[in-house]
Structure formats: C-alpha cells, structure tokens
C-alpha positions as CSV (number, residue, x, y, z in Angstrom):
1,M,165.5,0.5,75.5
2,S,166.1,2.5,78.7
3,V,169.0,4.5,80.1
4,T,169.5,5.2,83.8
5,F,172.3,6.8,85.9
6,S,173.4,5.9,89.4
7,P,173.7,8.5,90.8
8,A,171.8,10.8,88.5
9,T,173.7,13.9,89.7
10,V,177.4,14.1,90.6
11,T,179.9,16.7,91.7
12,S,182.4,17.4,88.9
13,G,185.4,15.1,89.4
14,A,183.1,12.3,90.6
15,A,181.7,9.4,88.5
16,S,178.3,7.8,87.8
17,T,177.3,4.4,86.5
18,L,175.4,4.3,83.3
19,R,173.0,1.4,82.9
20,I,171.5,0.5,79.4
21,A,168.6,-2.0,79.3
22,T,167.2,-3.4,76.1
23,S,163.9,-5.3,75.9
24,A,163.6,-8.8,74.2
25,G,162.0,-7.2,71.1
26,T,164.7,-4.5,70.5
27,A,165.7,-4.4,66.9
28,A,169.2,-5.4,66.1
29,G,171.5,-2.5,65.0
30,T,174.0,0.1,66.1
31,Y,172.8,3.1,68.0
32,P,174.8,6.2,69.1
33,I,173.7,7.3,72.6
34,T,174.6,10.8,73.6
35,V,175.3,11.3,77.3
36,Q,174.9,14.9,78.4
37,G,176.2,16.7,81.5
38,A,174.8,20.1,82.3
39,A,175.8,22.7,85.0
40,G,176.0,26.4,85.4
41,G,174.4,27.1,82.1
42,K,176.9,25.0,80.2
43,T,176.5,21.6,78.6
44,H,179.0,19.0,77.5
45,T,178.3,15.7,75.7
46,V,180.0,12.4,75.0
47,T,178.8,9.6,72.7
48,Y,178.5,5.9,73.6
49,T,178.0,3.5,70.7
50,L,175.7,0.6,71.5
51,T,175.4,-2.5,69.2
52,V,172.3,-4.6,69.8
53,G,172.6,-8.1,68.5
54,G,169.9,-10.0,66.7
55,G,168.4,-11.4,69.9
56,T,168.7,-14.8,71.3
57,T,167.1,-17.9,69.8
58,P,165.3,-19.8,72.6
59,T,166.7,-23.3,72.9
60,T,163.1,-24.5,73.7
61,P,160.4,-23.2,71.4
62,P,157.4,-21.4,73.1
63,D,154.4,-23.2,74.4
64,V,151.4,-22.3,72.3
65,E,148.5,-21.7,74.7
66,V,145.7,-24.2,74.0
67,A,143.2,-22.0,75.8
68,Q,143.8,-19.4,73.1
69,I,143.3,-21.9,70.4
70,Q,140.1,-23.0,71.9
71,A,138.9,-19.4,72.0
72,H,139.5,-19.2,68.2
73,L,137.5,-22.4,67.9
74,A,134.6,-20.9,69.9
75,Q,134.6,-17.9,67.6
76,L,134.5,-20.2,64.5
77,N,131.6,-22.2,66.1
78,T,129.7,-18.9,66.7
79,I,130.4,-17.8,63.1
80,A,128.9,-21.0,61.9
81,G,125.9,-20.6,64.1
82,Q,125.2,-17.1,62.8
83,N,125.5,-18.2,59.2
84,G,123.3,-21.3,58.6
85,G,125.2,-23.7,60.8
86,N,128.3,-24.2,58.6
87,R,131.4,-22.6,57.1
88,R,131.3,-24.1,53.6
89,S,133.6,-22.3,51.2
90,T,130.8,-20.6,49.2
91,T,129.0,-19.3,52.3
92,A,128.9,-16.2,54.4
93,G,130.2,-18.4,57.2
94,Y,133.4,-19.0,55.3
95,R,133.9,-15.3,54.5
96,A,133.3,-14.4,58.2
97,S,135.9,-17.0,59.2
98,L,138.4,-15.5,56.8
99,A,137.7,-12.0,58.1
100,Y,138.3,-13.2,61.7
101,V,141.6,-14.8,60.9
102,K,142.7,-11.9,58.7
103,G,142.0,-9.3,61.4
104,K,144.1,-11.2,64.0
105,L,147.0,-11.5,61.7
106,E,147.0,-7.9,60.5
107,S,146.9,-6.7,64.1
108,A,150.0,-8.8,64.8
109,G,152.1,-7.3,62.0
110,F,151.8,-9.9,59.3
111,T,151.8,-9.1,55.6
112,V,148.4,-10.4,54.7
113,T,146.9,-10.9,51.3
114,E,143.8,-12.6,49.9
115,Q,144.0,-14.7,46.7
116,T,141.0,-15.2,44.6
117,C,140.7,-18.8,43.2
118,A,140.4,-17.8,39.6
119,S,140.0,-21.4,38.2
120,G,139.2,-24.8,39.5
121,C,137.2,-23.8,42.6
122,T,133.5,-24.1,43.2
123,A,131.5,-21.2,41.9
124,G,131.3,-18.6,44.6
125,A,134.1,-20.0,46.7
126,G,135.8,-17.5,49.0
127,N,139.4,-16.5,48.9
128,N,142.6,-18.1,50.1
129,L,144.3,-16.2,52.9
130,I,148.1,-15.8,52.8
131,A,150.1,-14.3,55.7
132,E,153.9,-13.8,55.7
133,W,156.1,-12.9,58.7
134,P,158.2,-10.2,57.1
135,K,161.6,-11.3,58.5
136,G,164.1,-13.9,57.4
137,D,165.5,-14.9,54.0
138,A,162.8,-14.4,51.4
139,N,164.6,-17.0,49.2
140,S,164.1,-19.7,51.8
141,V,160.4,-20.0,52.7
142,Y,158.7,-22.6,55.0
143,L,155.0,-22.7,54.3
144,F,152.4,-23.8,56.9
145,G,148.8,-24.3,55.9
146,A,145.4,-25.5,56.8
147,H,142.0,-25.5,55.0
148,L,139.6,-23.0,56.6
149,D,136.4,-24.2,55.0
150,G,134.1,-27.0,56.3
151,V,131.2,-29.1,54.9
152,S,127.6,-28.1,54.8
153,A,126.6,-30.6,57.5
154,G,128.0,-28.8,60.5
155,P,130.3,-26.1,61.9
156,G,133.5,-28.0,61.0
157,I,135.3,-27.4,64.3
158,N,137.7,-30.4,64.2
159,D,137.5,-30.5,60.4
160,N,139.2,-28.1,60.0
161,G,138.7,-25.4,62.6
162,S,141.3,-27.3,64.7
163,G,144.1,-27.0,62.1
164,S,143.1,-23.4,61.2
165,A,143.0,-22.3,64.9
166,A,146.2,-24.1,65.9
167,L,148.0,-22.4,62.9
168,L,146.5,-19.0,63.8
169,E,147.6,-19.1,67.4
170,T,151.1,-20.4,66.5
171,A,151.4,-17.5,64.0
172,L,150.4,-15.0,66.7
173,T,152.8,-16.6,69.2
174,L,155.6,-16.1,66.6
175,A,154.7,-12.5,66.3
176,K,154.7,-12.0,70.1
177,Q,158.1,-13.7,70.5
178,N,159.6,-11.9,67.5
179,P,162.7,-14.0,67.4
180,A,165.6,-13.4,65.0
181,M,164.8,-15.3,61.8
182,K,167.1,-17.0,59.4
183,N,164.4,-18.1,57.0
184,R,161.0,-16.8,56.0
185,V,157.7,-18.3,57.4
186,R,154.5,-18.1,55.4
187,F,151.0,-19.2,56.6
188,A,148.1,-20.1,54.5
189,W,144.4,-20.8,55.1
190,W,142.9,-22.5,52.0
191,T,139.4,-22.3,50.5
192,D,137.4,-25.1,48.9
193,E,139.4,-28.0,50.2
194,E,136.2,-30.0,51.0
195,Q,135.2,-29.8,47.3
196,G,138.5,-31.2,46.0
197,L,141.6,-29.4,47.4
198,N,140.8,-26.6,45.0
199,G,142.1,-23.6,46.8
200,S,145.6,-25.0,47.5
201,D,145.7,-26.6,44.1
202,F,145.1,-23.2,42.5
203,Y,147.8,-21.6,44.7
204,A,150.4,-24.3,43.9
205,R,149.7,-24.3,40.2
206,S,149.9,-20.5,40.1
207,L,153.4,-20.3,41.5
208,A,156.1,-19.2,39.1
209,T,159.0,-21.6,38.9
210,T,161.3,-19.3,40.8
211,E,158.8,-18.7,43.6
212,R,158.0,-22.4,43.9
213,S,161.8,-23.1,44.2
214,R,161.9,-20.7,47.2
215,I,159.4,-22.9,49.2
216,K,161.7,-25.4,50.9
217,A,158.8,-27.4,52.5
218,Y,155.0,-27.2,53.0
219,Y,153.4,-28.4,56.3
220,N,149.7,-29.2,56.4
221,F,147.4,-29.4,59.4
222,D,144.0,-31.1,58.9
223,M,142.0,-32.4,61.9
224,V,144.5,-32.2,64.7
225,A,142.1,-32.6,67.6
226,S,140.1,-35.8,67.0
227,L,138.4,-37.1,70.2
228,N,139.4,-40.7,69.6
229,G,142.5,-39.8,67.6
230,G,146.0,-40.9,67.0
231,Y,149.2,-39.1,66.1
232,F,149.9,-39.2,62.4
233,I,152.5,-37.5,60.3
234,N,152.4,-37.1,56.5
235,N,155.5,-38.6,54.9
236,L,156.7,-39.7,58.3
237,N,160.3,-40.5,57.4
238,S,161.0,-37.7,55.0
239,A,163.5,-34.9,55.7
240,A,160.7,-32.4,55.9
241,S,159.0,-34.4,58.6
242,A,162.1,-34.6,60.8
243,P,161.3,-31.8,63.2
244,M,157.6,-32.8,63.5
245,K,158.5,-36.4,64.2
246,E,161.2,-35.3,66.6
247,Y,158.8,-33.3,68.7
248,W,156.0,-35.9,69.0
249,T,158.6,-38.6,69.6
250,S,160.0,-36.5,72.5
251,L,156.6,-36.8,74.1
252,G,156.7,-40.6,73.8
253,L,153.9,-40.7,71.2
254,A,155.5,-42.9,68.6
255,P,153.8,-41.3,65.7
256,Q,152.7,-43.3,62.6
257,E,152.4,-42.6,58.9
258,N,149.2,-40.8,58.0
259,V,147.9,-43.5,55.7
260,E,144.3,-42.5,55.9
261,G,145.1,-38.9,54.7
262,Q,147.3,-39.7,51.8
263,G,146.2,-37.6,48.8
264,R,143.2,-36.3,50.7
265,S,144.3,-32.9,52.0
266,D,146.1,-29.8,50.8
267,D,149.6,-31.2,51.1
268,Y,148.9,-33.3,48.0
269,S,148.6,-30.1,45.9
270,F,152.2,-29.3,46.8
271,Q,153.4,-32.8,46.2
272,L,152.1,-32.6,42.7
273,V,154.4,-29.6,42.0
274,G,157.5,-31.1,43.6
275,V,157.5,-29.3,47.0
276,P,158.5,-31.5,50.0
277,T,155.6,-31.9,52.4
278,S,154.7,-33.0,55.9
279,G,152.1,-32.2,58.5
280,Y,150.1,-33.5,61.4
281,A,146.7,-35.2,61.6
282,T,144.9,-37.1,64.3
283,G,142.5,-39.1,62.1
284,A,139.1,-38.9,60.5
285,S,136.6,-41.7,59.8
286,A,139.1,-44.6,59.9
287,V,138.8,-47.0,62.8
288,K,141.3,-47.1,65.7
289,S,143.1,-50.4,66.0
290,A,143.7,-52.3,69.3
291,A,147.4,-51.6,69.0
292,E,146.8,-47.9,68.6
293,A,144.4,-47.8,71.5
294,A,147.0,-49.5,73.7
295,K,149.6,-47.0,72.6
296,W,147.6,-43.8,72.6
297,G,144.5,-44.5,74.7
298,G,141.0,-44.2,73.3
299,T,138.6,-46.9,72.1
300,A,139.6,-49.6,69.6
301,G,137.0,-50.3,66.9
302,R,135.7,-46.8,66.8
303,A,136.4,-44.0,64.3
304,Y,139.1,-41.5,65.2
305,D,136.4,-38.8,64.8
306,S,132.8,-40.1,65.0
307,C,131.6,-36.6,64.1
308,Y,133.5,-36.4,60.9
309,H,131.5,-34.4,58.3
310,S,128.6,-34.3,60.7
311,S,126.5,-31.8,62.5
312,C,128.1,-32.8,65.8
313,D,131.5,-31.4,64.7
314,T,131.3,-28.6,67.2
315,T,133.5,-27.3,70.1
316,S,132.3,-30.4,72.0
317,N,134.1,-32.5,69.4
318,I,137.7,-31.4,70.4
319,N,140.5,-33.3,72.1
320,A,142.3,-30.5,73.8
321,T,145.4,-32.7,74.6
322,A,145.9,-33.6,70.9
323,L,145.2,-30.0,69.9
324,D,147.9,-28.7,72.3
325,R,150.5,-31.2,71.2
326,S,149.8,-30.4,67.6
327,A,150.2,-26.6,68.1
328,D,153.3,-27.0,70.1
329,G,154.7,-29.3,67.4
330,I,154.0,-26.6,64.8
331,A,155.9,-24.1,66.9
332,Y,158.8,-26.5,67.4
333,T,159.0,-27.0,63.6
334,I,159.0,-23.3,62.9
335,W,161.8,-22.8,65.4
336,K,163.8,-25.7,64.0
337,T,163.4,-24.6,60.3
338,A,163.3,-20.8,60.4
339,V,164.3,-19.2,63.6
340,G,168.0,-18.4,64.1
341,D,170.6,-15.7,64.8
342,V,171.0,-13.4,61.9
343,S,172.4,-10.4,63.8
344,N,175.4,-10.1,61.6
345,P,174.7,-11.4,58.1
346,A,177.7,-11.6,55.8
347,N,177.9,-9.1,53.0
348,D,176.9,-10.7,49.8
349,F,175.5,-9.8,46.4
350,S,174.2,-11.4,43.2
351,V,175.0,-10.7,39.5
352,S,172.8,-11.2,36.4
353,A,172.9,-10.4,32.7
354,D,170.1,-9.0,30.5
355,P,169.8,-10.3,27.9
356,V,171.4,-13.7,28.5
357,S,172.3,-14.3,24.9
358,G,172.7,-12.6,21.5
359,T,173.9,-12.9,18.0
360,V,176.6,-10.6,16.6
361,A,178.0,-10.4,13.1
362,P,181.8,-10.0,12.7
363,G,182.7,-6.4,12.8
364,S,179.8,-5.5,15.0
365,S,179.0,-5.3,18.8
366,A,176.3,-5.9,21.3
367,T,175.6,-4.5,24.7
368,V,174.5,-6.4,27.8
369,T,173.2,-4.9,31.1
370,V,175.0,-6.5,34.0
371,R,172.9,-6.0,37.2
372,T,174.1,-6.5,40.7
373,A,172.0,-6.6,43.9
374,T,172.8,-6.7,47.6
375,T,171.4,-10.0,49.0
376,T,172.6,-9.8,52.6
377,G,174.4,-7.4,54.8
378,S,175.6,-4.1,53.4
379,A,176.3,-2.9,49.8
380,Q,179.8,-3.4,48.6
381,S,182.1,-2.5,45.7
382,V,182.0,-5.1,42.9
383,A,184.6,-5.3,40.2
384,L,183.5,-6.7,36.8
385,S,185.4,-8.9,34.4
386,A,184.8,-11.4,31.6
387,S,186.3,-14.6,30.5
388,G,185.8,-17.3,27.9
389,A,185.8,-14.9,24.9
390,P,187.3,-16.5,21.7
391,S,190.0,-14.8,19.6
392,G,188.6,-11.7,18.0
393,V,186.0,-11.0,20.8
394,T,186.6,-8.4,23.6
395,V,184.3,-7.5,26.5
396,S,184.5,-4.1,28.2
397,F,182.4,-2.7,31.1
398,A,181.2,0.9,31.7
399,P,181.7,1.3,34.6
400,A,184.2,-1.4,35.4
401,S,183.3,-1.3,39.1
402,V,179.9,-0.7,40.7
403,T,178.4,-0.7,44.2
404,S,176.1,-3.7,44.6
405,G,172.6,-2.6,43.6
406,Q,173.9,-0.7,40.6
407,S,174.3,-1.8,37.0
408,S,177.0,-1.7,34.3
409,T,176.9,-1.9,30.5
410,A,179.1,-4.6,29.0
411,T,180.0,-4.1,25.4
412,V,180.8,-7.3,23.4
413,Q,182.9,-6.4,20.4
414,V,183.3,-8.9,17.6
415,A,186.2,-8.2,15.2
416,A,186.0,-8.8,11.5
417,G,187.2,-12.3,10.7
418,T,186.1,-13.8,14.0
419,V,185.2,-17.5,13.5
420,A,181.5,-18.2,13.4
421,G,180.2,-20.2,16.3
422,T,178.5,-20.1,19.7
423,Y,180.6,-19.2,22.7
424,T,179.8,-19.0,26.5
425,L,181.2,-15.8,28.0
426,T,181.5,-15.8,31.8
427,L,180.8,-12.4,33.5
428,T,182.3,-12.2,37.0
429,G,181.6,-9.8,39.8
430,T,184.2,-9.8,42.5
431,G,183.7,-8.2,45.9
432,S,184.0,-9.9,49.3
433,V,183.2,-13.0,47.3
434,A,183.0,-13.7,43.6
435,H,179.7,-14.5,41.7
436,T,179.3,-15.3,38.0
437,T,176.6,-15.2,35.3
438,T,176.9,-16.2,31.7
439,Y,176.1,-14.7,28.3
440,T,175.8,-16.9,25.3
441,L,177.4,-15.2,22.2
442,T,176.6,-16.5,18.7
443,V,179.0,-15.1,16.1
444,S,177.1,-15.2,12.8
445,G,178.7,-16.2,9.6
446,G,177.9,-17.7,6.2
447,G,178.4,-21.3,7.4
448,G,180.7,-23.5,5.4
449,E,184.2,-24.4,6.5
450,T,186.1,-22.8,9.3
451,T,189.3,-23.3,11.2
452,W,188.9,-25.4,14.4
453,Q,188.8,-23.0,17.4
454,L,189.2,-23.8,21.1
455,G,186.1,-22.8,23.0
456,A,183.8,-22.8,19.9
457,T,180.6,-24.8,19.9
458,Y,180.1,-27.2,16.9
459,A,177.1,-29.0,15.6
460,A,177.0,-32.4,13.8
461,G,177.9,-31.8,10.1
462,D,180.2,-28.8,10.7
463,V,183.4,-28.9,8.7
464,V,186.7,-27.5,10.0
465,T,190.3,-27.5,9.2
466,Y,193.0,-28.3,11.7
467,N,196.7,-28.3,10.8
468,G,195.8,-28.5,7.1
469,V,193.5,-31.5,7.5
470,R,189.7,-31.3,7.0
471,Y,187.3,-32.8,9.5
472,R,183.5,-33.3,9.8
473,C,181.8,-33.0,13.2
474,L,180.0,-36.2,14.3
475,Q,178.4,-35.0,17.5
476,G,177.5,-31.5,18.8
477,H,179.9,-30.3,21.5
478,T,182.0,-27.4,22.8
479,A,185.7,-27.6,22.0
480,Y,187.8,-28.1,25.2
481,P,191.6,-28.4,25.5
482,G,192.6,-31.9,24.4
483,W,189.5,-32.2,22.1
484,E,191.5,-31.3,19.0
485,P,190.0,-33.2,16.0
486,P,192.8,-35.8,15.6
487,N,192.5,-36.6,19.3
488,V,188.8,-37.4,19.5
489,P,187.6,-39.6,16.6
490,A,184.3,-40.0,18.4
491,L,183.7,-36.3,17.6
492,W,185.5,-35.7,14.4
493,Q,185.9,-37.7,11.1
494,T,188.7,-37.1,8.7
495,I,187.4,-36.1,5.2
C-alpha cells in the first residue's frame, strides 16, 4: 500500500489530492490512515478509514509456466542420477526428492508436514509430504495429490515426476497469485505408490471420520506427460470431475475415461474410504488406438509411454504440450473449487454439548458444558435456551448469554416423581442465526408401570396407563402428539 499527495505541499486554504494505491496481495481489512499537516511548529491530523476488500477472483485461472515445471523435472532427474539412477521410495533419491519439494513449498508460505507411513509401507520407505495453503474454509478441503516415488529401473520422470512437478508448480503459482479463498486447498506427495499405493492408503485410512468428511474431493495426477499419450480423466462423468473435464473440453481434447488407470493409482485409496475422486492421466503401457491417434495425434498401435517403468524414463521422455495442459487444468480446477471472494464473511457460530447424554435420578441434577465457537466473521452474542424437556425437568444456563467462543454451564434438574424414560433436550444458541445441539436425558427409575407421557421414549414391553387403561408397547418409539396409545394400535396393545 502506498499514499501520495498532489501537490505534497499547499498554502493553508488550498487543497491537495490524496491517492491511495493497494497492491494485488494487500490483505483484506479496515485500516485507519492518519493524514498529517505540519507548519510553523504545529501539527494537525485527520483520519481516513480505508477498507480493503478480499481481492478479486480472476475470471480466467493463471497459466502455469511449463518451463518451470520442466525445471523441476530436470532437478528430479539430477537427483536420480546422484542417487543410483532412481527415486524408489526406500532410497536416498526419494528422500532428496522430498526435500526438494518441501523446500520450495516452505519458501512459498505453505504449512508443510511430513507423515511417516507407520503401517503397510515397504520397510524403509520415505515419508508422505502434505502441504496446505493456510487460507479458506478449513471444513471444506480440496486435496490434490501425486506419488513422488518411482521404480528402481530409472529416474521416473514421467512416472511420476510429471504429476509431482506439475502439482508443485501449480501450488507455487497459487501462492504467487494469493487470491481470496472460499475453500481450503491441500497438496500431497505420496510415498511407496509403486509398491502398492501404500503411502496414500496409510494417509486415507488414518483420517478420523470428521477429518475425512472435510475432504470434498481428491484429485490425482499420475503420468501427465506421456510422449504418445492421450487425455484421460478418472471418473470422467462424476461431479468431482466436472472442472477437469470442462477445461480439457474447452481445448477441444474430448477427454476419455481413464480405463487403464482404474484402481492402479492413489485415487483408489480415497475411493475406498468414500471420498469423491478424479484426476488427469495421459497413459502408461496400454496401446493407443487408431481412433485416439486420429483425435489426439501420435502413433496408433504403440504404447502411450514406451518408457514406462524403464531406464529411458528421463527428461527426454516428456510431452511438454500434455504437461502444460495438465498443469493448467489443475489450476483451473483449483480456481473453480476453492478460489472465491471471502472479503466479508457473514458472522456465524457453532454450538455443542459435552457430554451429549446422561442419566439422572428423580430429585437429582446433571450439568452440561455448552460450548460455542466463532466459525466465520466476528464474535457475537449468543443467547442460550432449551426445549423438549418433559414435565418435571427444567434446564437453566449460567450464564444465559455468552460471546461466541465462550462456554456456559447448563443445569438439568429432574424433580422427584418425574416419569422414567429417555428424552431428547434441544439446546439452542441464538445470535444473528440460530444453531442447535442435543442432549439425551435418561431419567432413571425402578421400571414397571408408568403413566404415558408425551415426548417420552418407550421400548417394546413397556407398560403404561392412559386415561385409566393399561397398554403394553409393541415397538420402540418416541411419543409424539397424536401417538396416544388408543390412537396407534401398531405401537400399543390394550392389556
């Protein structure tokens, strides 16, 4: 940000024009700018309040420079040459490759971690590398990955230096552009893929249920620069594939389903745990058909990559056009899924209960911690209330109102004589919007016969009285209005 005056000096009574210029990377926010006038040993000031928006989202995603990707491939080729000719997951060549990628990402401002493959990987395999761009909604993550390891036979430049380098340069381009982000983007470079998808399998299996649910899609890039290649998309017609297909279709490429790669690369690890997947590939050892050669060029009857898993898989084994189209498609997908204007997020919060259930005897009470958190925007006042309590049960909060981010203690008081049963209490936080959480209260008792109670939960075999008539429960259920025993013979039998 810069501030200039034209003219910079005036005679009192005259005016000057103040010009404020912000760069593309200026952080969104509100800034007080103090304008000062000084003369004759005296100084006077006035304040101008500047609000910088979240930046603009380019309508066209950036071009990822293929020359920079090729420079990464040259470095990976050199690393292989310095370490026995390959970058297999268990070798110094792999570890040096990981260090190279990690260094680039850390310098660009990514949050970078290494994950040790603690089970399922080949003994001595190197680590997975995970890099997250620290902007956007952390509860909505788009994960982009490629395996970094190769086979023992050669440097592994197309398989899979191409996917790894394209992913790296796209990540660095994202950091340079630094757009406003609506969703979170995470990048991953996997170990031990060539020995059985082991690194990605360990990562996917290690995800907690909540963390896995945050990943909205996984995109895989394995061999994206085959010399005699085609243009293939994993799960071509899925919702996750839409932006990838849209980009390649815009180039007139008419992409096809990646039949050859089904179940053979790291996207399969995520399919197995229920994460939507897609990705690009340009082909491995399968043979190009005449129709494909007519559509995309190249030689029919020859493998997409004749150097697949061979010593000739070097920097000479790269189709720069396919590499460029793949990287630009990755950037396009990131912009479509995760980039957006978030300059003025709405104020919002969440509410939760701890514990979420409890058993209380009549005449006793229980306490529940009700936690709130600011999820977007600024903190706000949240009023707490409860509903769903049966006769004899009261809920109070101390305090009854909190600022989001703070907690309150709810006291659930059960009066003597309260009918035994299980009840769902709804705890509501009301601010600019309302959010709820539930607490399941079980009122203990000696069992036996009770009076039917609206809102109570009954199990098969329970006996109640209603208007002087005894009934036996036939199916477990919660008592709703209109479900009085004489009205629902499917639930209650007269005894």
